[in-house]
C-alpha positions as CSV (number, residue, x, y, z in Angstrom):
1,M,174.0,129.5,85.6
2,L,172.5,133.3,85.1
3,R,173.9,136.1,86.0
4,P,172.5,139.3,88.7
5,R,170.3,141.3,87.5
6,S,169.1,138.7,85.1
7,H,165.3,139.2,85.3
8,L,163.0,141.8,85.8
9,V,159.7,142.1,87.9
10,R,157.7,145.4,87.5
11,M,155.2,147.0,88.7
12,F,152.9,149.8,87.5
13,P,149.4,151.1,87.7
14,F,146.4,150.9,85.4
15,G,145.1,154.1,84.0
16,R,141.8,155.7,85.0
17,G,140.2,154.8,81.5
18,L,136.9,156.4,81.1
19,V,135.9,159.3,83.2
20,L,132.2,158.4,84.7
21,A,129.6,161.3,85.3
22,G,126.6,160.5,87.3
23,L,127.6,157.8,89.7
24,I,124.4,156.8,92.1
25,M,124.3,153.9,94.8
26,L,121.2,152.3,95.0
27,P,120.0,150.8,98.1
28,A,120.7,147.0,98.2
29,A,120.6,144.4,101.6
30,A,123.4,144.9,104.0
31,S,125.4,142.0,102.3
32,G,126.1,144.2,99.5
33,Q,125.9,146.9,97.3
34,V,125.2,148.1,93.7
35,R,126.0,151.0,92.0
36,V,125.2,152.7,88.5
37,S,126.8,155.4,86.4
38,S,126.9,156.5,83.0
39,H,128.6,159.3,80.7
40,T,128.4,159.9,77.1
41,G,126.2,156.8,75.8
42,R,128.0,154.2,77.8
43,G,127.5,153.1,81.5
44,W,128.6,150.8,84.0
45,M,127.1,148.3,87.0
46,Q,128.7,148.2,89.8
47,L,128.5,145.4,92.5
48,N,130.4,144.7,95.9
49,A,129.2,141.2,97.7
50,A,131.1,138.8,99.4
51,G,134.0,141.1,99.9
52,Q,134.4,141.3,96.0
53,T,133.9,143.9,92.9
54,F,131.9,142.9,90.0
55,V,131.7,145.6,87.4
56,V,130.1,145.4,83.7
57,R,130.9,148.0,81.5
58,A,128.7,148.2,78.3
59,D,126.7,150.8,75.5
60,S,123.3,152.1,76.3
61,Q,121.5,150.3,74.0
62,S,123.1,147.2,75.1
63,L,122.6,147.7,78.8
64,A,118.7,149.4,78.2
65,A,118.0,145.6,76.6
66,W,118.9,144.1,79.4
67,S,117.6,146.1,81.8
68,D,114.1,145.6,79.7
69,S,114.8,141.9,79.7
70,A,114.9,141.6,83.4
71,A,112.2,144.0,84.4
72,A,110.0,141.3,82.0
73,L,111.1,138.1,83.9
74,S,107.4,137.0,86.0
75,A,108.5,133.5,86.6
76,R,110.0,132.3,89.7
77,N,114.0,131.7,89.4
78,A,113.7,133.1,85.9
79,E,117.0,135.3,84.8
80,A,118.5,138.1,83.0
81,R,122.5,137.5,82.2
82,F,124.8,139.9,81.0
83,A,128.2,138.5,80.0
84,Y,131.1,139.6,78.1
85,F,134.6,138.6,77.6
86,D,137.0,141.1,78.6
87,S,140.3,141.0,77.3
88,V,142.0,142.6,79.3
89,L,141.5,141.0,82.5
90,G,141.7,137.7,80.9
91,A,138.1,137.0,82.3
92,T,133.8,136.7,81.4
93,Q,132.9,139.7,83.5
94,A,128.8,138.9,84.2
95,M,126.2,140.2,86.0
96,T,122.4,138.3,86.4
97,F,118.9,139.3,87.6
98,V,117.1,136.3,89.0
99,R,113.8,137.0,90.2
100,L,112.9,135.1,93.4
101,S,108.9,134.8,93.4
102,A,106.2,135.2,90.6
103,G,104.5,137.5,92.7
104,P,103.8,141.7,91.9
105,A,106.4,142.5,94.6
106,S,109.5,139.8,94.6
107,A,112.8,140.3,95.7
108,Y,115.8,140.1,92.9
109,E,119.2,138.3,93.9
110,I,121.8,139.9,91.4
111,I,124.6,137.9,91.1
112,G,127.9,139.2,89.7
113,E,130.7,137.3,87.8
114,D,134.8,137.6,87.7
115,G,136.7,134.4,85.9
116,Q,136.2,132.1,89.0
117,Y,134.9,134.6,91.4
118,K,131.0,134.8,92.0
119,G,129.2,137.1,95.1
120,S,125.3,137.8,95.2
121,T,123.2,140.2,97.1
122,Q,119.7,140.3,97.1
123,V,117.2,143.9,96.5
124,S,113.8,144.5,97.5
125,H,111.5,144.3,94.5
126,D,111.7,148.6,94.6
127,S,115.2,148.8,94.4
128,A,115.5,146.4,92.1
129,Q,113.4,148.5,89.4
130,A,115.1,151.3,90.3
131,I,118.0,149.7,89.0
132,L,116.6,148.6,86.4
133,A,114.9,152.1,85.5
134,K,118.3,154.1,86.0
135,L,120.3,150.9,83.5
136,H,117.3,151.7,80.9
137,G,118.0,155.5,81.6
138,I,121.0,155.6,80.4
139,N,119.8,154.9,77.1
140,A,118.0,157.9,77.1
141,G,120.8,160.2,77.7
142,K,119.5,160.7,81.6
143,T,122.3,161.3,84.2
144,V,122.1,162.2,88.1
145,P,124.0,164.5,89.3
146,D,127.3,164.4,91.8
147,S,125.2,166.0,94.6
148,S,122.9,163.1,95.0
149,L,126.3,160.5,95.1
150,V,125.9,158.0,98.5
151,H,128.5,156.1,99.8
152,A,128.7,153.1,102.4
153,P,130.5,154.0,105.3
154,G,133.8,152.0,105.7
155,A,133.0,150.9,101.7
156,P,136.3,151.9,99.4
157,F,136.4,154.1,96.5
158,F,136.8,153.1,92.8
159,V,139.5,154.3,90.6
160,I,136.6,157.0,88.9
161,E,135.4,158.4,92.2
162,V,138.8,160.1,93.5
163,E,140.7,162.9,92.8
164,R,144.2,160.7,93.2
165,Q,144.4,157.2,92.7
166,A,146.8,155.6,95.2
167,V,150.4,154.9,94.1
168,P,152.8,152.6,95.2
169,R,155.8,154.2,97.6
170,P,159.2,154.7,95.8
171,G,162.3,152.3,96.5
172,Q,159.8,149.3,96.7
173,A,160.9,146.0,95.4
174,A,158.1,144.7,93.1
175,A,158.1,141.2,94.1
176,R,161.0,138.5,94.0
177,Y,160.7,136.0,90.4
178,P,160.5,132.9,91.5
179,R,163.5,130.5,91.5
180,A,162.0,127.9,89.8
181,A,160.6,130.7,86.9
182,V,164.0,131.5,86.5
183,R,165.2,128.2,86.1
184,Q,162.8,127.6,83.3
185,R,163.3,130.8,81.6
186,E,159.6,131.7,82.3
187,E,158.3,135.0,82.2
188,G,154.6,135.9,83.2
189,V,151.6,138.4,83.7
190,V,149.7,138.7,87.0
191,L,146.9,141.1,87.7
192,V,145.7,141.7,90.6
193,Q,142.7,143.6,92.8
194,V,143.2,145.0,96.6
195,V,141.9,147.5,98.7
196,V,144.1,150.3,99.9
197,D,143.3,151.6,103.0
198,T,143.8,155.1,104.5
199,T,147.1,154.5,106.0
200,G,148.6,153.1,102.4
201,R,148.7,149.4,103.4
202,T,147.1,147.0,101.6
203,D,144.0,145.0,103.0
204,M,144.6,141.7,101.8
205,S,141.3,140.2,102.9
206,R,140.0,141.6,99.9
207,F,142.4,140.7,98.0
208,K,142.0,138.7,94.9
209,I,144.3,137.5,91.4
210,L,142.2,138.7,88.5
211,R,144.4,136.9,86.2
212,S,147.9,135.2,86.2
213,S,150.6,133.4,83.2
214,D,150.9,130.8,86.6
215,S,150.6,130.1,90.5
216,V,153.8,130.5,90.9
217,F,154.0,134.1,89.7
218,S,150.7,134.8,91.6
219,N,152.7,133.3,95.1
220,A,155.1,135.8,94.4
221,V,152.5,138.8,93.8
222,R,150.7,137.7,96.6
223,E,153.1,138.0,98.8
224,A,155.0,141.0,98.1
225,M,151.8,142.8,98.2
226,V,151.4,142.2,101.9
227,T,154.7,144.4,102.8
228,Q,153.7,146.9,99.9
229,R,153.0,150.7,100.9
230,F,151.0,153.3,99.0
231,F,150.1,157.0,98.8
232,P,146.7,156.6,99.8
233,A,143.9,157.7,98.1
234,E,142.1,161.4,98.1
235,R,138.9,162.8,97.3
236,N,137.5,166.2,98.9
237,G,140.7,166.6,100.3
238,R,140.7,163.5,102.5
239,L,142.3,160.2,102.6
240,V,140.0,157.5,101.4
241,A,140.7,153.9,100.9
242,E,140.8,153.1,97.4
243,L,139.9,149.7,95.2
244,I,142.8,148.8,92.7
245,Q,144.4,147.1,90.3
246,Q,147.7,146.1,90.0
247,P,149.3,144.4,86.9
248,F,153.1,142.6,87.4
249,A,155.6,142.1,84.6
250,F,158.0,139.5,85.7
251,N,160.8,139.5,82.3
252,L,164.1,137.7,81.7
253,R,166.6,140.2,80.2
């Protein structure tokens, strides 16, 4: 029989990573939003669609080459895909431009992938060209001033967009260590993504598992996140909703 305190669940926040400048939200269909940002020769593109957030990051030359490939598409359903395996998230991250017709003013579909998750949105020809121009411009060292930032009402902010991140309130249990895992002496790690609203509560309709060692740990984390409370994020002196990534480590002592 295991003694009390023989197992431990740790919850800890991700760091901010790169601090990016020049964030801009480009027009898209009502079903999704696209953002492109750059800083010191690197950039990223973010797609919010189907209640999920998809992001690809790369050096400026790689993003410019992808942009050029997408701009050169001419046939109906032709596509330009940018993908790589993210060792931190343990999943393939990808973004694809799909030309929807052969006409000169064709609309595009943008498809985001995060492991097993997928979402998409359709954008007009002009919006697609604006996105591609921004991606290509990263290679030329162009940036967009902060005053150009536009944010959709009600949309959560990304970690790099807030002055203070949402952090768990102290004194809460991270998650229950599954009894089956304790009996089998099994350890694991779970990485989740969820929106923390302005009251510090988690919006479980926007919860997803990014990486998990076993479904038994995923279920334990999902149950814990329902009741987790946070100090909400702040931006420009006001409370805002934030999209966060939260790792959990299940360790036996």
